[in-house]
N, CA, C, O and the ligand as a Tripos MOL2 file, in Angstrom:
@<TRIPOS>MOLECULE
protein
  237   235    60     0     0
PROTEIN
NO_CHARGES

@<TRIPOS>ATOM
      1 N          31.4760  -23.3160   -6.2990 N.3       1 MET1
      2 CA         30.4110  -22.5900   -5.7420 C.3       1 MET1
      3 C          29.3530  -22.2210   -6.8010 C.2       1 MET1
      4 O          28.6060  -21.2460   -6.7110 O.2       1 MET1
      5 N          29.3730  -23.1330   -7.8420 N.am      2 SER2
      6 CA         28.2920  -22.9100   -8.8230 C.3       2 SER2
      7 C          27.2600  -23.9180   -8.4040 C.2       2 SER2
      8 O          27.4760  -25.1250   -8.5140 O.2       2 SER2
      9 N          26.1580  -23.4360   -7.9320 N.am      3 LYS3
     10 CA         24.9260  -24.1630   -7.7740 C.3       3 LYS3
     11 C          23.8880  -23.9460   -8.7650 C.2       3 LYS3
     12 O          23.8670  -22.9220   -9.4480 O.2       3 LYS3
     13 N          22.9990  -24.8980   -8.8720 N.am      4 GLN4
     14 CA         21.9040  -24.7270   -9.8060 C.3       4 GLN4
     15 C          20.8900  -23.8480   -9.1810 C.2       4 GLN4
     16 O          20.5790  -23.8220   -7.9900 O.2       4 GLN4
     17 N          20.3570  -23.0410  -10.2730 N.am      5 LYS5
     18 CA         19.3670  -22.1940   -9.8560 C.3       5 LYS5
     19 C          18.1460  -22.9040   -9.2850 C.2       5 LYS5
     20 O          17.8270  -23.9770   -9.7990 O.2       5 LYS5
     21 N          17.4680  -22.4380   -8.3230 N.am      6 MET6
     22 CA         16.2450  -22.9420   -7.8100 C.3       6 MET6
     23 C          15.0310  -22.7260   -8.8490 C.2       6 MET6
     24 O          14.9590  -21.6850   -9.5030 O.2       6 MET6
     25 N          14.0880  -23.7540   -8.9690 N.am      7 LYS7
     26 CA         12.9890  -23.4540   -9.7950 C.3       7 LYS7
     27 C          11.8190  -23.2550   -8.8590 C.2       7 LYS7
     28 O          11.6290  -23.9960   -7.8940 O.2       7 LYS7
     29 N          10.9780  -22.1530   -9.1950 N.am      8 CYS8
     30 CA          9.8440  -21.8660   -8.4080 C.3       8 CYS8
     31 C           8.7650  -23.1010   -8.2600 C.2       8 CYS8
     32 O           8.2090  -23.5940   -9.2420 O.2       8 CYS8
     33 N           8.5820  -23.4550   -7.1690 N.am      9 PRO9
     34 CA          7.4980  -24.5920   -7.1520 C.3       9 PRO9
     35 C           6.1220  -24.2250   -7.6630 C.2       9 PRO9
     36 O           5.3140  -25.0840   -8.0140 O.2       9 PRO9
     37 N           5.8860  -22.9650   -7.6950 N.am     10 SER10
     38 CA          4.4300  -22.4870   -8.0890 C.3      10 SER10
     39 C           4.3120  -22.1430   -9.6800 C.2      10 SER10
     40 O           3.3170  -22.4140  -10.3520 O.2      10 SER10
     41 N           5.5200  -21.4860  -10.1880 N.am     11 CYS11
     42 CA          5.3140  -21.2010  -11.5290 C.3      11 CYS11
     43 C           6.4400  -21.6860  -12.4670 C.2      11 CYS11
     44 O           6.3250  -21.6720  -13.6930 O.2      11 CYS11
     45 N           7.5850  -22.1340  -11.7800 N.am     12 GLY12
     46 CA          8.6360  -22.6340  -12.6520 C.3      12 GLY12
     47 C           9.6940  -21.8660  -12.9890 C.2      12 GLY12
     48 O          10.7330  -22.3060  -13.4820 O.2      12 GLY12
     49 N           9.4420  -20.5950  -12.7110 N.am     13 ALA13
     50 CA         10.5180  -19.4440  -13.1180 C.3      13 ALA13
     51 C          11.9530  -19.7990  -12.1440 C.2      13 ALA13
     52 O          11.9550  -20.4120  -11.0770 O.2      13 ALA13
     53 N          13.0170  -19.2770  -12.7880 N.am     14 GLU14
     54 CA         14.1370  -19.3140  -11.9440 C.3      14 GLU14
     55 C          14.0660  -18.2860  -10.9470 C.2      14 GLU14
     56 O          13.7170  -17.1270  -11.1730 O.2      14 GLU14
     57 N          14.4880  -18.8580   -9.5870 N.am     15 MET15
     58 CA         14.2920  -17.9500   -8.3030 C.3      15 MET15
     59 C          15.7380  -17.3960   -8.1080 C.2      15 MET15
     60 O          16.7560  -17.9480   -8.5270 O.2      15 MET15
     61 N          15.6790  -16.2110   -7.4020 N.am     16 ASN16
     62 CA         16.7580  -15.4010   -6.9620 C.3      16 ASN16
     63 C          17.1530  -15.7720   -5.5670 C.2      16 ASN16
     64 O          16.3260  -15.8760   -4.6610 O.2      16 ASN16
     65 N          18.5580  -15.9880   -5.4020 N.am     17 HIS17
     66 CA         18.9210  -16.3510   -4.1560 C.3      17 HIS17
     67 C          18.6460  -15.0730   -3.2190 C.2      17 HIS17
     68 O          19.2050  -14.0520   -3.6180 O.2      17 HIS17
     69 N          18.0850  -14.9800   -2.3530 N.am     18 HIS18
     70 CA         17.5810  -13.6290   -1.6620 C.3      18 HIS18
     71 C          18.4910  -13.3560   -0.4130 C.2      18 HIS18
     72 O          19.0000  -12.2470   -0.2530 O.2      18 HIS18
     73 N          18.6980  -14.4490    0.5230 N.am     19 ALA19
     74 CA         19.4720  -14.3830    1.6260 C.3      19 ALA19
     75 C          19.7060  -15.6440    2.1830 C.2      19 ALA19
     76 O          19.1570  -16.6660    1.7710 O.2      19 ALA19
     77 N          20.5660  -15.5980    3.1780 N.am     20 ASP20
     78 CA         20.9850  -16.9360    3.9520 C.3      20 ASP20
     79 C          20.4130  -16.7160    5.3620 C.2      20 ASP20
     80 O          20.4800  -15.6110    5.9000 O.2      20 ASP20
     81 N          19.8360  -17.8120    5.9680 N.am     21 LYS21
     82 CA         19.4630  -17.7380    7.4870 C.3      21 LYS21
     83 C          20.0660  -18.8110    8.1080 C.2      21 LYS21
     84 O          20.4610  -19.7900    7.4740 O.2      21 LYS21
     85 N          20.1640  -18.6970    9.3030 N.am     22 VAL22
     86 CA         20.6020  -19.7450   10.2910 C.3      22 VAL22
     87 C          19.5020  -20.3250   10.9910 C.2      22 VAL22
     88 O          18.7290  -19.5850   11.6000 O.2      22 VAL22
     89 N          19.3320  -21.6230   10.9770 N.am     23 ASP23
     90 CA         18.1330  -22.1730   11.6550 C.3      23 ASP23
     91 C          18.6810  -22.8860   12.7720 C.2      23 ASP23
     92 O          19.4890  -23.7880   12.5490 O.2      23 ASP23
     93 N          18.3280  -22.5840   14.0010 N.am     24 TYR24
     94 CA         19.0900  -23.0300   15.2870 C.3      24 TYR24
     95 C          18.0590  -24.1790   15.7330 C.2      24 TYR24
     96 O          18.4810  -25.0170   16.5310 O.2      24 TYR24
     97 N          16.6860  -24.2800   15.2560 N.am     25 THR25
     98 CA         15.7710  -25.4080   15.7050 C.3      25 THR25
     99 C          16.2590  -26.6930   15.0010 C.2      25 THR25
    100 O          16.4360  -27.7140   15.6650 O.2      25 THR25
    101 N          16.4530  -26.6680   13.8340 N.am     26 LEU26
    102 CA         16.9160  -27.8670   13.0140 C.3      26 LEU26
    103 C          18.1210  -28.3940   13.6030 C.2      26 LEU26
    104 O          18.2150  -29.6100   13.7670 O.2      26 LEU26
    105 N          19.0470  -27.6220   13.9370 N.am     27 ALA27
    106 CA         20.2910  -28.1090   14.6810 C.3      27 ALA27
    107 C          20.1580  -28.7640   15.8530 C.2      27 ALA27
    108 O          21.1420  -29.2400   16.4180 O.2      27 ALA27
    109 N          18.9250  -28.8580   16.3440 N.am     28 LEU28
    110 CA         18.8050  -29.8240   17.5550 C.3      28 LEU28
    111 C          18.6690  -31.1360   16.9840 C.2      28 LEU28
    112 O          19.2980  -32.0520   17.5140 O.2      28 LEU28
    113 N          17.8440  -31.4000   15.8440 N.am     29 ASN29
    114 CA         17.5510  -32.6360   15.1640 C.3      29 ASN29
    115 C          18.6400  -33.2350   14.5450 C.2      29 ASN29
    116 O          18.7960  -34.4530   14.6250 O.2      29 ASN29
    117 N          19.6430  -32.3060   13.7560 N.am     30 GLU30
    118 CA         20.5160  -32.7630   13.0510 C.3      30 GLU30
    119 C          22.1480  -32.1910   13.3100 C.2      30 GLU30
    120 O          22.7840  -31.5750   12.4550 O.2      30 GLU30
    121 N          22.5750  -32.4840   14.4530 N.am     31 PRO31
    122 CA         23.6210  -31.7950   15.1210 C.3      31 PRO31
    123 C          24.9070  -31.9280   13.9400 C.2      31 PRO31
    124 O          25.7820  -31.0670   13.8520 O.2      31 PRO31
    125 N          24.8600  -33.0290   13.1520 N.am     32 GLU32
    126 CA         25.8990  -33.2930   12.2900 C.3      32 GLU32
    127 C          26.0220  -32.2610   11.1920 C.2      32 GLU32
    128 O          27.1100  -32.0320   10.6620 O.2      32 GLU32
    129 N          24.9310  -31.6500   10.8560 N.am     33 ALA33
    130 CA         24.8940  -30.6360    9.8070 C.3      33 ALA33
    131 C          25.1160  -29.2240   10.1800 C.2      33 ALA33
    132 O          25.0850  -28.2830    9.3870 O.2      33 ALA33
    133 N          25.3570  -29.1410   11.5450 N.am     34 VAL34
    134 CA         25.4490  -27.6820   12.1350 C.3      34 VAL34
    135 C          27.0100  -27.0570   11.6440 C.2      34 VAL34
    136 O          28.0530  -27.7090   11.5940 O.2      34 VAL34
    137 N          26.8630  -25.8860   11.3700 N.am     35 GLU35
    138 CA         28.1600  -25.0160   11.0730 C.3      35 GLU35
    139 C          28.7730  -24.8450   12.3730 C.2      35 GLU35
    140 O          28.0140  -24.2100   13.1050 O.2      35 GLU35
    141 N          29.9050  -25.1830   12.9660 N.am     36 PRO36
    142 CA         30.3610  -24.9280   14.1340 C.3      36 PRO36
    143 C          30.5460  -23.4360   14.5690 C.2      36 PRO36
    144 O          30.3680  -23.1080   15.7410 O.2      36 PRO36
    145 N          30.8740  -22.6240   13.6910 N.am     37 ASP37
    146 CA         31.1100  -21.2050   13.9800 C.3      37 ASP37
    147 C          29.6390  -20.5760   14.0340 C.2      37 ASP37
    148 O          29.5440  -19.4620   14.5500 O.2      37 ASP37
    149 N          28.6250  -21.1190   13.6050 N.am     38 LEU38
    150 CA         27.3970  -20.3530   13.7340 C.3      38 LEU38
    151 C          26.4340  -20.9550   14.7690 C.2      38 LEU38
    152 O          25.6580  -20.2440   15.4070 O.2      38 LEU38
    153 N          26.5090  -22.3140   14.9170 N.am     39 GLY39
    154 CA         25.9190  -22.9540   15.9440 C.3      39 GLY39
    155 C          24.3900  -23.1520   15.5770 C.2      39 GLY39
    156 O          23.4490  -23.1540   16.3700 O.2      39 GLY39
    157 N          24.3420  -23.3310   14.0940 N.am     40 GLY40
    158 CA         22.9360  -23.5860   13.5570 C.3      40 GLY40
    159 C          23.2000  -24.1380   12.0670 C.2      40 GLY40
    160 O          24.3450  -24.2810   11.6390 O.2      40 GLY40
    161 N          22.0990  -24.4240   11.3440 N.am     41 ILE41
    162 CA         22.3480  -25.0870    9.9340 C.3      41 ILE41
    163 C          21.8720  -23.8870    9.0450 C.2      41 ILE41
    164 O          20.7840  -23.3240    9.1660 O.2      41 ILE41
    165 N          22.7800  -23.6000    8.1990 N.am     42 VAL42
    166 CA         22.6570  -22.5050    6.9610 C.3      42 VAL42
    167 C          21.6360  -22.9750    6.0500 C.2      42 VAL42
    168 O          21.7330  -24.1210    5.6110 O.2      42 VAL42
    169 N          20.6160  -22.1950    5.6950 N.am     43 GLU43
    170 CA         19.8640  -22.2140    4.6180 C.3      43 GLU43
    171 C          19.6890  -21.1730    3.7960 C.2      43 GLU43
    172 O          19.7450  -20.0350    4.2630 O.2      43 GLU43
    173 N          19.4530  -21.3850    2.4540 N.am     44 GLU44
    174 CA         19.2380  -20.2750    1.4950 C.3      44 GLU44
    175 C          17.7900  -19.9760    1.3450 C.2      44 GLU44
    176 O          16.9140  -20.8400    1.3140 O.2      44 GLU44
    177 N          17.6040  -18.7460    1.2570 N.am     45 VAL45
    178 CA         16.1560  -18.1480    1.0520 C.3      45 VAL45
    179 C          16.0220  -17.9480   -0.4840 C.2      45 VAL45
    180 O          16.9220  -17.2640   -0.9710 O.2      45 VAL45
    181 N          15.1840  -18.3560   -1.2450 N.am     46 HIS46
    182 CA         15.2030  -17.9090   -2.4610 C.3      46 HIS46
    183 C          13.7050  -17.2340   -2.9990 C.2      46 HIS46
    184 O          12.6710  -17.8200   -2.6780 O.2      46 HIS46
    185 N          13.6490  -16.2250   -3.6670 N.am     47 THR47
    186 CA         12.4130  -15.5660   -3.9490 C.3      47 THR47
    187 C          12.2680  -15.6860   -5.4440 C.2      47 THR47
    188 O          13.2380  -15.6960   -6.2020 O.2      47 THR47
    189 N          10.8310  -15.7920   -5.8920 N.am     48 CYS48
    190 CA         10.6110  -15.7510   -7.4260 C.3      48 CYS48
    191 C          10.2410  -14.3780   -7.7800 C.2      48 CYS48
    192 O           9.4600  -13.6080   -7.2220 O.2      48 CYS48
    193 N          11.0980  -14.2080   -9.0150 N.am     49 PRO49
    194 CA         10.5340  -12.6760   -9.3850 C.3      49 PRO49
    195 C           9.4710  -12.5630  -10.2100 C.2      49 PRO49
    196 O           9.1380  -11.4470  -10.6080 O.2      49 PRO49
    197 N           8.7560  -13.7410  -10.6030 N.am     50 LYS50
    198 CA          7.5100  -13.6830  -11.0340 C.3      50 LYS50
    199 C           6.4090  -13.6530  -10.2640 C.2      50 LYS50
    200 O           5.5510  -12.7830  -10.4070 O.2      50 LYS50
    201 N           6.3320  -14.6080   -9.3700 N.am     51 CYS51
    202 CA          4.9200  -14.6860   -8.6010 C.3      51 CYS51
    203 C           5.3670  -14.2320   -7.1520 C.2      51 CYS51
    204 O           4.4770  -13.9500   -6.3500 O.2      51 CYS51
    205 N           6.4820  -14.1570   -6.8300 N.am     52 GLY52
    206 CA          6.8030  -13.6190   -5.4790 C.3      52 GLY52
    207 C           6.8530  -14.7160   -4.3630 C.2      52 GLY52
    208 O           6.9660  -14.3890   -3.1810 O.2      52 GLY52
    209 N           6.7700  -15.9850   -4.7450 N.am     53 ALA53
    210 CA          6.8630  -16.9850   -3.8740 C.3      53 ALA53
    211 C           8.2900  -17.1150   -3.2450 C.2      53 ALA53
    212 O           9.2820  -16.8320   -3.9180 O.2      53 ALA53
    213 N           8.3880  -17.5450   -1.9510 N.am     54 THR54
    214 CA          9.6680  -17.9690   -1.4250 C.3      54 THR54
    215 C           9.8730  -19.3570   -1.1620 C.2      54 THR54
    216 O           8.8810  -20.0700   -1.0100 O.2      54 THR54
    217 N          11.1070  -19.8790   -1.0800 N.am     55 ALA55
    218 CA         11.6690  -21.2100   -0.8710 C.3      55 ALA55
    219 C          12.7350  -21.1550   -0.1650 C.2      55 ALA55
    220 O          13.4910  -20.1840   -0.2010 O.2      55 ALA55
    221 N          12.9370  -22.2480    0.6050 N.am     56 VAL56
    222 CA         14.1920  -22.3850    1.4580 C.3      56 VAL56
    223 C          14.7430  -23.8090    1.1380 C.2      56 VAL56
    224 O          14.0660  -24.8370    1.1320 O.2      56 VAL56
    225 N          16.1170  -23.7050    0.8640 N.am     57 ARG57
    226 CA         16.6690  -24.8970    0.8510 C.3      57 ARG57
    227 C          18.0930  -24.9510    1.6290 C.2      57 ARG57
    228 O          18.5740  -23.8800    1.9970 O.2      57 ARG57
    229 N          18.7460  -26.0980    1.8790 N.am     58 ARG58
    230 CA         19.8360  -26.1870    2.6570 C.3      58 ARG58
    231 C          20.9800  -25.7330    1.8440 C.2      58 ARG58
    232 O          21.0590  -26.1540    0.6900 O.2      58 ARG58
    233 N          21.8620  -24.9420    2.2940 N.am     59 ALA59
    234 CA         22.8910  -24.4030    1.6480 C.3      59 ALA59
    235 C          23.9930  -25.4060    1.3250 C.2      59 ALA59
    236 O          25.0060  -25.0400    0.7290 O.2      59 ALA59
    237 ZN          6.9110  -18.2800   -9.1390 Zn       60 ZN60
@<TRIPOS>BOND
     1     1     2 1
     2     2     3 1
     3     3     4 2
     4     3     5 am
     5     5     6 1
     6     6     7 1
     7     7     8 2
     8     7     9 am
     9     9    10 1
    10    10    11 1
    11    11    12 2
    12    11    13 am
    13    13    14 1
    14    14    15 1
    15    15    16 2
    16    15    17 am
    17    17    18 1
    18    18    19 1
    19    19    20 2
    20    19    21 am
    21    21    22 1
    22    22    23 1
    23    23    24 2
    24    23    25 am
    25    25    26 1
    26    26    27 1
    27    27    28 2
    28    27    29 am
    29    29    30 1
    30    30    31 1
    31    31    32 2
    32    31    33 am
    33    33    34 1
    34    34    35 1
    35    35    36 2
    36    35    37 am
    37    37    38 1
    38    38    39 1
    39    39    40 2
    40    39    41 am
    41    41    42 1
    42    42    43 1
    43    43    44 2
    44    43    45 am
    45    45    46 1
    46    46    47 1
    47    47    48 2
    48    47    49 am
    49    49    50 1
    50    50    51 1
    51    51    52 2
    52    51    53 am
    53    53    54 1
    54    54    55 1
    55    55    56 2
    56    55    57 am
    57    57    58 1
    58    58    59 1
    59    59    60 2
    60    59    61 am
    61    61    62 1
    62    62    63 1
    63    63    64 2
    64    63    65 am
    65    65    66 1
    66    66    67 1
    67    67    68 2
    68    67    69 am
    69    69    70 1
    70    70    71 1
    71    71    72 2
    72    71    73 am
    73    73    74 1
    74    74    75 1
    75    75    76 2
    76    75    77 am
    77    77    78 1
    78    78    79 1
    79    79    80 2
    80    79    81 am
    81    81    82 1
    82    82    83 1
    83    83    84 2
    84    83    85 am
    85    85    86 1
    86    86    87 1
    87    87    88 2
    88    87    89 am
    89    89    90 1
    90    90    91 1
    91    91    92 2
    92    91    93 am
    93    93    94 1
    94    94    95 1
    95    95    96 2
    96    95    97 am
    97    97    98 1
    98    98    99 1
    99    99   100 2
   100    99   101 am
   101   101   102 1
   102   102   103 1
   103   103   104 2
   104   103   105 am
   105   105   106 1
   106   106   107 1
   107   107   108 2
   108   107   109 am
   109   109   110 1
   110   110   111 1
   111   111   112 2
   112   111   113 am
   113   113   114 1
   114   114   115 1
   115   115   116 2
   116   115   117 am
   117   117   118 1
   118   118   119 1
   119   119   120 2
   120   119   121 am
   121   121   122 1
   122   122   123 1
   123   123   124 2
   124   123   125 am
   125   125   126 1
   126   126   127 1
   127   127   128 2
   128   127   129 am
   129   129   130 1
   130   130   131 1
   131   131   132 2
   132   131   133 am
   133   133   134 1
   134   134   135 1
   135   135   136 2
   136   135   137 am
   137   137   138 1
   138   138   139 1
   139   139   140 2
   140   139   141 am
   141   141   142 1
   142   142   143 1
   143   143   144 2
   144   143   145 am
   145   145   146 1
   146   146   147 1
   147   147   148 2
   148   147   149 am
   149   149   150 1
   150   150   151 1
   151   151   152 2
   152   151   153 am
   153   153   154 1
   154   154   155 1
   155   155   156 2
   156   155   157 am
   157   157   158 1
   158   158   159 1
   159   159   160 2
   160   159   161 am
   161   161   162 1
   162   162   163 1
   163   163   164 2
   164   163   165 am
   165   165   166 1
   166   166   167 1
   167   167   168 2
   168   167   169 am
   169   169   170 1
   170   170   171 1
   171   171   172 2
   172   171   173 am
   173   173   174 1
   174   174   175 1
   175   175   176 2
   176   175   177 am
   177   177   178 1
   178   178   179 1
   179   179   180 2
   180   179   181 am
   181   181   182 1
   182   182   183 1
   183   183   184 2
   184   183   185 am
   185   185   186 1
   186   186   187 1
   187   187   188 2
   188   187   189 am
   189   189   190 1
   190   190   191 1
   191   191   192 2
   192   191   193 am
   193   193   194 1
   194   194   195 1
   195   195   196 2
   196   195   197 am
   197   197   198 1
   198   198   199 1
   199   199   200 2
   200   199   201 am
   201   201   202 1
   202   202   203 1
   203   203   204 2
   204   203   205 am
   205   205   206 1
   206   206   207 1
   207   207   208 2
   208   207   209 am
   209   209   210 1
   210   210   211 1
   211   211   212 2
   212   211   213 am
   213   213   214 1
   214   214   215 1
   215   215   216 2
   216   215   217 am
   217   217   218 1
   218   218   219 1
   219   219   220 2
   220   219   221 am
   221   221   222 1
   222   222   223 1
   223   223   224 2
   224   223   225 am
   225   225   226 1
   226   226   227 1
   227   227   228 2
   228   227   229 am
   229   229   230 1
   230   230   231 1
   231   231   232 2
   232   231   233 am
   233   233   234 1
   234   234   235 1
   235   235   236 2
@<TRIPOS>SUBSTRUCTURE
     1 MET1         2 RESIDUE 1 A MET
     2 SER2         6 RESIDUE 1 A SER
     3 LYS3        10 RESIDUE 1 A LYS
     4 GLN4        14 RESIDUE 1 A GLN
     5 LYS5        18 RESIDUE 1 A LYS
     6 MET6        22 RESIDUE 1 A MET
     7 LYS7        26 RESIDUE 1 A LYS
     8 CYS8        30 RESIDUE 1 A CYS
     9 PRO9        34 RESIDUE 1 A PRO
    10 SER10       38 RESIDUE 1 A SER
    11 CYS11       42 RESIDUE 1 A CYS
    12 GLY12       46 RESIDUE 1 A GLY
    13 ALA13       50 RESIDUE 1 A ALA
    14 GLU14       54 RESIDUE 1 A GLU
    15 MET15       58 RESIDUE 1 A MET
    16 ASN16       62 RESIDUE 1 A ASN
    17 HIS17       66 RESIDUE 1 A HIS
    18 HIS18       70 RESIDUE 1 A HIS
    19 ALA19       74 RESIDUE 1 A ALA
    20 ASP20       78 RESIDUE 1 A ASP
    21 LYS21       82 RESIDUE 1 A LYS
    22 VAL22       86 RESIDUE 1 A VAL
    23 ASP23       90 RESIDUE 1 A ASP
    24 TYR24       94 RESIDUE 1 A TYR
    25 THR25       98 RESIDUE 1 A THR
    26 LEU26      102 RESIDUE 1 A LEU
    27 ALA27      106 RESIDUE 1 A ALA
    28 LEU28      110 RESIDUE 1 A LEU
    29 ASN29      114 RESIDUE 1 A ASN
    30 GLU30      118 RESIDUE 1 A GLU
    31 PRO31      122 RESIDUE 1 A PRO
    32 GLU32      126 RESIDUE 1 A GLU
    33 ALA33      130 RESIDUE 1 A ALA
    34 VAL34      134 RESIDUE 1 A VAL
    35 GLU35      138 RESIDUE 1 A GLU
    36 PRO36      142 RESIDUE 1 A PRO
    37 ASP37      146 RESIDUE 1 A ASP
    38 LEU38      150 RESIDUE 1 A LEU
    39 GLY39      154 RESIDUE 1 A GLY
    40 GLY40      158 RESIDUE 1 A GLY
    41 ILE41      162 RESIDUE 1 A ILE
    42 VAL42      166 RESIDUE 1 A VAL
    43 GLU43      170 RESIDUE 1 A GLU
    44 GLU44      174 RESIDUE 1 A GLU
    45 VAL45      178 RESIDUE 1 A VAL
    46 HIS46      182 RESIDUE 1 A HIS
    47 THR47      186 RESIDUE 1 A THR
    48 CYS48      190 RESIDUE 1 A CYS
    49 PRO49      194 RESIDUE 1 A PRO
    50 LYS50      198 RESIDUE 1 A LYS
    51 CYS51      202 RESIDUE 1 A CYS
    52 GLY52      206 RESIDUE 1 A GLY
    53 ALA53      210 RESIDUE 1 A ALA
    54 THR54      214 RESIDUE 1 A THR
    55 ALA55      218 RESIDUE 1 A ALA
    56 VAL56      222 RESIDUE 1 A VAL
    57 ARG57      226 RESIDUE 1 A ARG
    58 ARG58      230 RESIDUE 1 A ARG
    59 ALA59      234 RESIDUE 1 A ALA
    60 ZN60       237 GROUP 0 **** ****
């Protein structure tokens, strides 16, 4: 469960894992990546403590 911290694309600071979201739109294009229990693709939302930028990556 140890994933690398995400770096802010704007200022390079380490971002905080803010939330998880489920994307149902992507699931239509990538059915093999779908979590069967959720019916969508799980993504992590990260926020930057320095500049407030947000970024999303696949969980
Ligand atoms: Zn930043």
